[in-house]
N, C-alpha and C positions, 0 to 999 in steps of 0.2 A: 530366287530371282536375283540377277546382278543388278542392282540399283544403278550402278555408274553407266550402264549401257541401255537401260530400260527406256522403252519410247512408247509414248501414247500415239497410237494410229487410228486413221480412219480412211475408210475406202468409199470413193464416189464414182459414179458413172455418168457420163455425158453421153446423151444420145446423138445421133447423127446431125449435125448442123446446130446443135445446142452450144451455147458458150456461157462462161461463168467468170465472174471476177471477185477477187478477194485480196486483202491486205492484211498478211500475218503479221501478229505483234512480236513475232520473234523468228529466229531462222528455222526454217521448216525444210524438210526432205520432202521432194515430191518424186515418186516413182510411178512410172507408166506400167500397169500391170497387164493390160491387154489393149489391142488397138492402137491408134497413132494419135499423139497430143500436139497440138500447135500451142505455144506459149509465147506470149508478149508481155514484157516489163516494162512499166512506166519510165521514160527517160533511158531506154536502152535501144540502140539502133538495130540490134540484131535479134530477130525472131527466132526461136527454137522449135525444133521439132524433135519428140521423142517417141520412140517405138518401144513395144513391149521388152521391159528388162532394163531399159535406160533410166537412170536417175539424175537428179540435180538438186543442188542446196539452194533454196530461195531465201533471200536476205529478209529480215523483219523490216516491217515500215515501207516497203515498196508494193505498189499496186501491180497484181498480175492479172491478166486475161487468159483463160483457159478454153480450149475448144476442140471438138472432136474432128479430125481431119476427114475421115472417110465418109461417102455418102451414105452407105449402108451399113457401117459398122461402128458401134458405140466404142468409147474409150472408157477404161477402169483405170483409176489412178488410186495411189496411196499417199497420204499426207502425214508426215510424222514429225514429232517434236519430243526432246528429251523430257523426262519427268522434271517437276519443279525443282529448284535447288535443294540439296540435301536427298533428293529421291523420295520424298515422303507424300507430296501433292500430285494431282494427275493434270493440272493446268485446266480447270473447267471453264475459265475464261475465255481461253483460246479455242476449245472445242465449241462452245456456244457461239462465239463469233464465227467460226468457219461455217456452222450449221446456218446461221441467220443469213449469210452471204449466198450459200449454194441452194437454199430452199426457197 
């Protein structure tokens, strides 16, 4: 495994009309895998819409609200962060934090 480029990833699905918010503690890559995602970031005047295949780097320490855009179609996203410094630990705090906010 290439530890320099290794990422910890998590896939989540939001059902139509469902929204969730989270505040990552580090820079996080968000990728829309299927459906259409509406993204709002605190203190940002521009909402973003991502379609399947689009990705965006989210800064740490900013609250983000994610929502499925379609009335009948869920959205599936991937959140990814690099391995902890040195490539030896999986950032369990990040994973636990994200799961608490989305569940």
